[in-house]
Biopython code that builds the backbone (N, CA, C, O; Angstrom):
import numpy as np
from Bio.PDB.StructureBuilder import StructureBuilder

atoms = [
    (1, "GLY", "N", (131.008, 115.324, 77.371)),
    (1, "GLY", "CA", (130.667, 116.669, 78.029)),
    (1, "GLY", "C", (129.427, 117.224, 77.442)),
    (1, "GLY", "O", (129.000, 118.290, 77.885)),
    (2, "THR", "N", (128.808, 116.608, 76.491)),
    (2, "THR", "CA", (127.546, 117.146, 75.997)),
    (2, "THR", "C", (126.362, 116.661, 76.724)),
    (2, "THR", "O", (126.352, 115.579, 77.311)),
    (3, "LEU", "N", (125.280, 117.541, 76.674)),
    (3, "LEU", "CA", (124.084, 117.155, 77.201)),
    (3, "LEU", "C", (123.155, 116.407, 76.309)),
    (3, "LEU", "O", (122.658, 116.927, 75.310)),
    (4, "ARG", "N", (122.914, 115.120, 76.697)),
    (4, "ARG", "CA", (122.042, 114.290, 75.721)),
    (4, "ARG", "C", (120.565, 114.745, 76.013)),
    (4, "ARG", "O", (120.182, 115.195, 77.093)),
    (5, "LEU", "N", (119.801, 114.564, 74.899)),
    (5, "LEU", "CA", (118.383, 115.006, 74.915)),
    (5, "LEU", "C", (117.548, 114.164, 75.939)),
    (5, "LEU", "O", (116.500, 114.600, 76.413)),
    (6, "ALA", "N", (118.030, 113.014, 76.236)),
    (6, "ALA", "CA", (117.355, 112.113, 77.158)),
    (6, "ALA", "C", (117.566, 112.390, 78.630)),
    (6, "ALA", "O", (116.884, 111.849, 79.499)),
    (7, "GLU", "N", (118.538, 113.254, 78.878)),
    (7, "GLU", "CA", (118.895, 113.667, 80.258)),
    (7, "GLU", "C", (117.875, 114.656, 80.779)),
    (7, "GLU", "O", (117.413, 115.518, 80.031)),
    (8, "ARG", "N", (117.498, 114.545, 82.104)),
    (8, "ARG", "CA", (116.527, 115.463, 82.736)),
    (8, "ARG", "C", (117.365, 116.643, 83.243)),
    (8, "ARG", "O", (118.475, 116.471, 83.746)),
    (9, "THR", "N", (116.825, 117.787, 83.101)),
    (9, "THR", "CA", (117.465, 118.964, 83.672)),
    (9, "THR", "C", (116.853, 119.154, 84.971)),
    (9, "THR", "O", (115.963, 118.426, 85.410)),
    (10, "VAL", "N", (117.391, 120.228, 85.623)),
    (10, "VAL", "CA", (116.891, 120.613, 86.967)),
    (10, "VAL", "C", (115.501, 121.111, 86.898)),
    (10, "VAL", "O", (114.649, 120.915, 87.765)),
    (11, "GLU", "N", (115.338, 121.768, 85.805)),
    (11, "GLU", "CA", (113.877, 122.312, 85.592)),
    (11, "GLU", "C", (112.884, 121.133, 85.338)),
    (11, "GLU", "O", (111.751, 121.165, 85.817)),
    (12, "ASP", "N", (113.294, 120.172, 84.633)),
    (12, "ASP", "CA", (112.422, 118.960, 84.411)),
    (12, "ASP", "C", (112.165, 118.327, 85.819)),
    (12, "ASP", "O", (111.012, 118.011, 86.112)),
    (13, "GLU", "N", (113.103, 118.146, 86.626)),
    (13, "GLU", "CA", (112.951, 117.569, 87.881)),
    (13, "GLU", "C", (112.002, 118.317, 88.785)),
    (13, "GLU", "O", (111.202, 117.689, 89.478)),
    (14, "ILE", "N", (112.062, 119.681, 88.807)),
    (14, "ILE", "CA", (111.196, 120.563, 89.536)),
    (14, "ILE", "C", (109.733, 120.353, 88.966)),
    (14, "ILE", "O", (108.814, 120.186, 89.767)),
    (15, "VAL", "N", (109.518, 120.358, 87.742)),
    (15, "VAL", "CA", (108.262, 120.156, 87.125)),
    (15, "VAL", "C", (107.720, 118.906, 87.481)),
    (15, "VAL", "O", (106.545, 118.833, 87.839)),
    (16, "CYS", "N", (108.529, 117.806, 87.416)),
    (16, "CYS", "CA", (107.983, 116.497, 87.676)),
    (16, "CYS", "C", (107.523, 116.426, 89.149)),
    (16, "CYS", "O", (106.465, 115.871, 89.444)),
    (17, "GLU", "N", (108.328, 116.994, 90.070)),
    (17, "GLU", "CA", (107.932, 116.988, 91.469)),
    (17, "GLU", "C", (106.761, 117.796, 91.651)),
    (17, "GLU", "O", (106.009, 117.467, 92.569)),
    (18, "GLN", "N", (106.464, 118.792, 90.948)),
    (18, "GLN", "CA", (105.245, 119.659, 91.143)),
    (18, "GLN", "C", (104.083, 118.837, 90.687)),
    (18, "GLN", "O", (103.085, 118.756, 91.403)),
    (19, "ILE", "N", (104.159, 118.202, 89.495)),
    (19, "ILE", "CA", (103.081, 117.371, 88.932)),
    (19, "ILE", "C", (102.694, 116.234, 89.858)),
    (19, "ILE", "O", (101.524, 115.908, 90.054)),
    (20, "ALA", "N", (103.766, 115.639, 90.428)),
    (20, "ALA", "CA", (103.541, 114.388, 91.342)),
    (20, "ALA", "C", (102.782, 114.951, 92.670)),
    (20, "ALA", "O", (101.906, 114.288, 93.226)),
    (21, "GLY", "N", (103.170, 116.154, 93.099)),
    (21, "GLY", "CA", (102.546, 116.694, 94.284)),
    (21, "GLY", "C", (101.089, 117.090, 94.047)),
    (21, "GLY", "O", (100.225, 116.928, 94.908)),
    (22, "ASP", "N", (100.840, 117.650, 92.769)),
    (22, "ASP", "CA", (99.428, 117.968, 92.339)),
    (22, "ASP", "C", (98.554, 116.636, 92.257)),
    (22, "ASP", "O", (97.408, 116.611, 92.704)),
    (23, "VAL", "N", (99.098, 115.646, 91.722)),
    (23, "VAL", "CA", (98.423, 114.404, 91.569)),
    (23, "VAL", "C", (98.089, 113.754, 92.950)),
    (23, "VAL", "O", (96.991, 113.258, 93.205)),
    (24, "ARG", "N", (99.136, 113.806, 93.806)),
    (24, "ARG", "CA", (98.933, 113.200, 95.143)),
    (24, "ARG", "C", (97.812, 113.990, 95.896)),
    (24, "ARG", "O", (96.964, 113.392, 96.559)),
    (25, "ARG", "N", (97.834, 115.274, 95.782)),
    (25, "ARG", "CA", (96.784, 116.141, 96.424)),
    (25, "ARG", "C", (95.370, 115.826, 95.852)),
    (25, "ARG", "O", (94.411, 115.792, 96.623)),
    (26, "MET", "N", (95.228, 115.609, 94.594)),
    (26, "MET", "CA", (94.016, 115.239, 94.070)),
    (26, "MET", "C", (93.586, 113.798, 94.383)),
    (26, "MET", "O", (92.391, 113.520, 94.480)),
    (27, "VAL", "N", (94.446, 112.982, 94.524)),
    (27, "VAL", "CA", (94.089, 111.552, 94.877)),
    (27, "VAL", "C", (93.545, 111.533, 96.314)),
    (27, "VAL", "O", (92.636, 110.777, 96.657)),
    (28, "GLU", "N", (94.180, 112.448, 97.177)),
    (28, "GLU", "CA", (93.651, 112.579, 98.554)),
    (28, "GLU", "C", (92.166, 113.094, 98.640)),
    (28, "GLU", "O", (91.489, 112.895, 99.649)),
    (29, "LEU", "N", (91.725, 113.715, 97.617)),
    (29, "LEU", "CA", (90.292, 114.295, 97.516)),
    (29, "LEU", "C", (89.286, 113.257, 96.897)),
    (29, "LEU", "O", (88.099, 113.559, 96.774)),
    (30, "LEU", "N", (89.739, 112.110, 96.534)),
    (30, "LEU", "CA", (89.002, 111.130, 96.030)),
    (30, "LEU", "C", (88.151, 110.374, 97.106)),
    (30, "LEU", "O", (88.642, 110.248, 98.227)),
    (31, "PRO", "N", (86.928, 109.870, 96.848)),
    (31, "PRO", "CA", (86.231, 109.079, 97.898)),
    (31, "PRO", "C", (87.202, 107.832, 98.367)),
    (31, "PRO", "O", (88.053, 107.370, 97.606)),
    (32, "ASP", "N", (86.998, 107.369, 99.612)),
    (32, "ASP", "CA", (87.882, 106.441, 100.241)),
    (32, "ASP", "C", (88.063, 105.245, 99.389)),
    (32, "ASP", "O", (89.191, 104.810, 99.158)),
    (33, "GLU", "N", (87.014, 104.711, 98.923)),
    (33, "GLU", "CA", (87.251, 103.441, 98.138)),
    (33, "GLU", "C", (88.012, 103.566, 96.871)),
    (33, "GLU", "O", (88.794, 102.680, 96.524)),
    (34, "GLN", "N", (87.802, 104.672, 96.144)),
    (34, "GLN", "CA", (88.563, 104.988, 94.914)),
    (34, "GLN", "C", (90.027, 105.378, 95.285)),
    (34, "GLN", "O", (90.941, 104.962, 94.573)),
    (35, "ARG", "N", (90.256, 106.067, 96.242)),
    (35, "ARG", "CA", (91.586, 106.397, 96.689)),
    (35, "ARG", "C", (92.331, 105.158, 97.025)),
    (35, "ARG", "O", (93.457, 104.965, 96.566)),
    (36, "GLU", "N", (91.743, 104.317, 97.806)),
    (36, "GLU", "CA", (92.365, 103.067, 98.061)),
    (36, "GLU", "C", (92.841, 102.218, 96.931)),
    (36, "GLU", "O", (93.916, 101.620, 96.983)),
    (37, "VAL", "N", (91.959, 102.166, 95.815)),
    (37, "VAL", "CA", (92.382, 101.341, 94.677)),
    (37, "VAL", "C", (93.426, 101.969, 93.959)),
    (37, "VAL", "O", (94.295, 101.273, 93.432)),
    (38, "VAL", "N", (93.448, 103.451, 93.858)),
    (38, "VAL", "CA", (94.453, 104.140, 93.149)),
    (38, "VAL", "C", (95.866, 104.017, 93.880)),
    (38, "VAL", "O", (96.920, 103.894, 93.256)),
    (39, "MET", "N", (95.783, 104.059, 95.120)),
    (39, "MET", "CA", (97.035, 103.896, 95.985)),
    (39, "MET", "C", (97.558, 102.556, 95.791)),
    (39, "MET", "O", (98.763, 102.418, 95.581)),
    (40, "MET", "N", (96.688, 101.434, 95.843)),
    (40, "MET", "CA", (97.175, 100.089, 95.764)),
    (40, "MET", "C", (97.704, 99.740, 94.346)),
    (40, "MET", "O", (98.624, 98.940, 94.178)),
    (41, "ARG", "N", (97.080, 100.373, 93.356)),
    (41, "ARG", "CA", (97.512, 100.071, 91.963)),
    (41, "ARG", "C", (98.763, 100.778, 91.691)),
    (41, "ARG", "O", (99.740, 100.137, 91.303)),
    (42, "TYR", "N", (98.825, 102.172, 91.878)),
    (42, "TYR", "CA", (99.907, 102.936, 91.245)),
    (42, "TYR", "C", (101.061, 103.097, 92.219)),
    (42, "TYR", "O", (102.225, 103.114, 91.818)),
    (43, "TYR", "N", (100.721, 103.219, 93.554)),
    (43, "TYR", "CA", (101.827, 103.364, 94.521)),
    (43, "TYR", "C", (102.279, 102.056, 95.088)),
    (43, "TYR", "O", (103.411, 101.979, 95.565)),
    (44, "SER", "N", (101.487, 101.031, 95.072)),
    (44, "SER", "CA", (102.007, 99.750, 95.666)),
    (44, "SER", "C", (102.196, 98.769, 94.562)),
    (44, "SER", "O", (102.786, 97.715, 94.798)),
    (45, "GLY", "N", (101.729, 99.045, 93.353)),
    (45, "GLY", "CA", (101.950, 98.205, 92.246)),
    (45, "GLY", "C", (101.169, 96.815, 92.161)),
    (45, "GLY", "O", (101.589, 95.866, 91.499)),
    (46, "LEU", "N", (100.111, 96.800, 92.827)),
    (46, "LEU", "CA", (99.342, 95.666, 92.997)),
    (46, "LEU", "C", (98.516, 95.369, 91.746)),
    (46, "LEU", "O", (98.057, 96.294, 91.075)),
    (47, "SER", "N", (98.329, 94.118, 91.435)),
    (47, "SER", "CA", (97.359, 93.759, 90.313)),
    (47, "SER", "C", (95.881, 94.032, 90.808)),
    (47, "SER", "O", (95.659, 94.279, 91.993)),
    (48, "PHE", "N", (94.938, 93.982, 89.910)),
    (48, "PHE", "CA", (93.530, 94.135, 90.245)),
    (48, "PHE", "C", (93.076, 92.931, 91.011)),
    (48, "PHE", "O", (92.219, 93.002, 91.892)),
    (49, "LYS", "N", (93.662, 91.842, 90.659)),
    (49, "LYS", "CA", (93.315, 90.539, 91.443)),
    (49, "LYS", "C", (93.724, 90.684, 92.876)),
    (49, "LYS", "O", (92.956, 90.357, 93.781)),
    (50, "GLU", "N", (94.909, 91.164, 93.096)),
    (50, "GLU", "CA", (95.496, 91.350, 94.409)),
    (50, "GLU", "C", (94.623, 92.508, 95.224)),
    (50, "GLU", "O", (94.395, 92.391, 96.428)),
    (51, "ILE", "N", (94.209, 93.521, 94.517)),
    (51, "ILE", "CA", (93.457, 94.554, 95.174)),
    (51, "ILE", "C", (92.213, 93.885, 95.613)),
    (51, "ILE", "O", (91.848, 93.992, 96.784)),
    (52, "ALA", "N", (91.509, 93.172, 94.708)),
    (52, "ALA", "CA", (90.273, 92.561, 94.995)),
    (52, "ALA", "C", (90.300, 91.801, 96.249)),
    (52, "ALA", "O", (89.495, 91.965, 97.165)),
    (53, "GLU", "N", (91.414, 90.834, 96.244)),
    (53, "GLU", "CA", (91.594, 90.021, 97.399)),
    (53, "GLU", "C", (91.755, 90.806, 98.650)),
    (53, "GLU", "O", (91.132, 90.490, 99.664)),
    (54, "GLN", "N", (92.552, 91.798, 98.616)),
    (54, "GLN", "CA", (92.993, 92.482, 99.931)),
    (54, "GLN", "C", (91.758, 93.423, 100.401)),
    (54, "GLN", "O", (91.669, 93.733, 101.589)),
    (55, "THR", "N", (90.864, 93.846, 99.507)),
    (55, "THR", "CA", (89.779, 94.648, 99.800)),
    (55, "THR", "C", (88.544, 93.912, 99.955)),
    (55, "THR", "O", (87.554, 94.511, 100.374)),
    (56, "GLY", "N", (88.486, 92.669, 99.663)),
    (56, "GLY", "CA", (87.225, 91.779, 99.831)),
    (56, "GLY", "C", (86.180, 92.178, 98.734)),
    (56, "GLY", "O", (84.980, 92.127, 99.002)),
    (57, "VAL", "N", (86.570, 92.528, 97.652)),
    (57, "VAL", "CA", (85.615, 92.793, 96.540)),
    (57, "VAL", "C", (85.913, 92.003, 95.350)),
    (57, "VAL", "O", (86.957, 91.355, 95.279)),
    (58, "SER", "N", (85.053, 92.025, 94.415)),
    (58, "SER", "CA", (85.373, 91.282, 93.118)),
    (58, "SER", "C", (86.303, 92.180, 92.296)),
    (58, "SER", "O", (86.471, 93.370, 92.561)),
    (59, "ILE", "N", (86.926, 91.508, 91.235)),
    (59, "ILE", "CA", (87.784, 92.202, 90.447)),
    (59, "ILE", "C", (87.117, 93.278, 89.691)),
    (59, "ILE", "O", (87.656, 94.368, 89.503)),
    (60, "ASN", "N", (85.881, 92.954, 89.236)),
    (60, "ASN", "CA", (85.052, 93.960, 88.518)),
    (60, "ASN", "C", (84.765, 95.168, 89.369)),
    (60, "ASN", "O", (84.721, 96.263, 88.806)),
    (61, "THR", "N", (84.564, 95.083, 90.671)),
    (61, "THR", "CA", (84.310, 96.157, 91.507)),
    (61, "THR", "C", (85.594, 96.949, 91.651)),
    (61, "THR", "O", (85.565, 98.175, 91.542)),
    (62, "ALA", "N", (86.703, 96.305, 91.888)),
    (62, "ALA", "CA", (88.129, 97.051, 91.908)),
    (62, "ALA", "C", (88.213, 97.795, 90.702)),
    (62, "ALA", "O", (88.520, 98.987, 90.749)),
    (63, "LEU", "N", (87.941, 97.144, 89.481)),
    (63, "LEU", "CA", (88.176, 97.971, 88.167)),
    (63, "LEU", "C", (87.275, 99.106, 88.113)),
    (63, "LEU", "O", (87.685, 100.185, 87.685)),
    (64, "GLY", "N", (85.921, 98.933, 88.566)),
    (64, "GLY", "CA", (85.029, 100.068, 88.478)),
    (64, "GLY", "C", (85.460, 101.124, 89.364)),
    (64, "GLY", "O", (85.356, 102.280, 88.952)),
    (65, "ARG", "N", (85.926, 100.912, 90.509)),
    (65, "ARG", "CA", (86.410, 101.988, 91.420)),
    (65, "ARG", "C", (87.612, 102.692, 90.722)),
    (65, "ARG", "O", (87.662, 103.921, 90.715)),
    (66, "MET", "N", (88.530, 101.978, 90.166)),
    (66, "MET", "CA", (89.512, 102.735, 89.497)),
    (66, "MET", "C", (89.025, 103.568, 88.302)),
    (66, "MET", "O", (89.541, 104.638, 87.979)),
    (67, "ARG", "N", (87.960, 102.977, 87.656)),
    (67, "ARG", "CA", (87.487, 103.689, 86.406)),
    (67, "ARG", "C", (86.780, 105.035, 86.927)),
    (67, "ARG", "O", (86.952, 106.074, 86.290)),
    (68, "TYR", "N", (86.016, 105.018, 88.041)),
    (68, "TYR", "CA", (85.446, 106.144, 88.580)),
    (68, "TYR", "C", (86.515, 107.118, 89.172)),
    (68, "TYR", "O", (86.344, 108.335, 89.097)),
    (69, "ALA", "N", (87.554, 106.604, 89.724)),
    (69, "ALA", "CA", (88.595, 107.434, 90.314)),
    (69, "ALA", "C", (89.237, 108.204, 89.098)),
    (69, "ALA", "O", (89.477, 109.407, 89.204)),
    (70, "LEU", "N", (89.490, 107.569, 88.049)),
    (70, "LEU", "CA", (90.161, 108.266, 86.864)),
    (70, "LEU", "C", (89.224, 109.315, 86.278)),
    (70, "LEU", "O", (89.659, 110.397, 85.884)),
    (71, "ILE", "N", (87.945, 108.988, 86.223)),
    (71, "ILE", "CA", (86.975, 109.948, 85.767)),
    (71, "ILE", "C", (86.913, 111.247, 86.711)),
    (71, "ILE", "O", (86.823, 112.395, 86.276)),
    (72, "ASN", "N", (86.973, 110.913, 87.991)),
    (72, "ASN", "CA", (86.978, 112.054, 89.012)),
    (72, "ASN", "C", (88.259, 112.856, 88.935)),
    (72, "ASN", "O", (88.225, 114.074, 89.109)),
    (73, "LEU", "N", (89.412, 112.201, 88.674)),
    (73, "LEU", "CA", (90.659, 112.824, 88.613)),
    (73, "LEU", "C", (90.804, 113.737, 87.353)),
    (73, "LEU", "O", (91.389, 114.819, 87.400)),
    (74, "ARG", "N", (90.243, 113.237, 86.247)),
    (74, "ARG", "CA", (90.200, 114.057, 85.058)),
    (74, "ARG", "C", (89.285, 115.235, 85.246)),
    (74, "ARG", "O", (89.610, 116.332, 84.791)),
    (75, "LYS", "N", (88.157, 115.060, 85.894)),
    (75, "LYS", "CA", (87.320, 116.274, 86.195)),
    (75, "LYS", "C", (88.039, 117.232, 86.960)),
    (75, "LYS", "O", (88.096, 118.394, 86.559)),
    (76, "MET", "N", (88.627, 116.862, 88.080)),
    (76, "MET", "CA", (89.493, 117.712, 88.945)),
    (76, "MET", "C", (90.508, 118.602, 88.065)),
    (76, "MET", "O", (90.610, 119.823, 88.179)),
    (77, "ILE", "N", (91.217, 117.830, 87.202)),
    (77, "ILE", "CA", (92.320, 118.367, 86.434)),
    (77, "ILE", "C", (91.708, 119.436, 85.555)),
    (77, "ILE", "O", (92.297, 120.511, 85.435)),
    (78, "LYS", "N", (90.538, 119.204, 84.920)),
    (78, "LYS", "CA", (89.825, 120.200, 84.109)),
    (78, "LYS", "C", (89.358, 121.331, 84.887)),
    (78, "LYS", "O", (89.581, 122.475, 84.492)),
    (79, "GLU", "N", (88.677, 121.084, 86.046)),
    (79, "GLU", "CA", (88.193, 122.206, 86.813)),
    (79, "GLU", "C", (89.294, 123.140, 87.352)),
    (79, "GLU", "O", (89.061, 124.340, 87.493)),
    (80, "LYS", "N", (90.487, 122.603, 87.654)),
    (80, "LYS", "CA", (91.600, 123.329, 88.227)),
    (80, "LYS", "C", (92.555, 123.853, 87.058)),
    (80, "LYS", "O", (93.560, 124.510, 87.329)),
    (81, "ASN", "N", (92.205, 123.540, 85.770)),
    (81, "ASN", "CA", (92.950, 123.946, 84.587)),
    (81, "ASN", "C", (94.399, 123.509, 84.914)),
    (81, "ASN", "O", (95.267, 124.369, 84.768)),
    (82, "LEU", "N", (94.757, 122.307, 85.328)),
    (82, "LEU", "CA", (96.104, 121.908, 85.614)),
    (82, "LEU", "C", (96.729, 121.353, 84.239)),
    (82, "LEU", "O", (96.008, 120.753, 83.441)),
    (83, "ILE", "N", (97.981, 121.555, 84.010)),
    (83, "ILE", "CA", (98.695, 120.989, 82.867)),
    (83, "ILE", "C", (99.626, 119.989, 83.538)),
    (83, "ILE", "O", (100.485, 120.374, 84.331)),
    (84, "LEU", "N", (99.459, 118.693, 83.221)),
    (84, "LEU", "CA", (100.354, 117.696, 83.883)),
    (84, "LEU", "C", (101.252, 117.162, 82.875)),
    (84, "LEU", "O", (101.302, 115.951, 82.661)),
    (85, "SER", "N", (102.005, 118.051, 82.208)),
    (85, "SER", "CA", (103.104, 117.624, 81.227)),
    (85, "SER", "C", (104.277, 118.530, 81.275)),
    (85, "SER", "O", (105.247, 118.323, 80.546)),
]
sb = StructureBuilder()
sb.init_structure("model")
sb.init_model(0)
sb.init_chain("A")
sb.init_seg("    ")
for serial, (resi, resn, name, xyz) in enumerate(atoms, 1):
    if name == "N":
        sb.init_residue(resn, " ", resi, " ")
    sb.init_atom(name, np.array(xyz, "f"), 0.0, 1.0, " ", f" {name:<3s}", serial, name[0])
structure = sb.get_structure()
């Protein structure tokens, strides 16, 4: 009957849902090619090799798009003063 520290509370779930929503909205603001790589990697779980094959680019291009997507997301987080934790 005791609450373990590892269990998530209702408040934790609400915060996680809000963070996920914020991240989804920011991903939607990325340029198309960057958004595509983020969606394929994080939401579909594809490897960079699979992303490269499906998008018809080299692995290095796929990696570069992800790199710039993350840079842009960090910039948006800073500009909006979001706390994602």
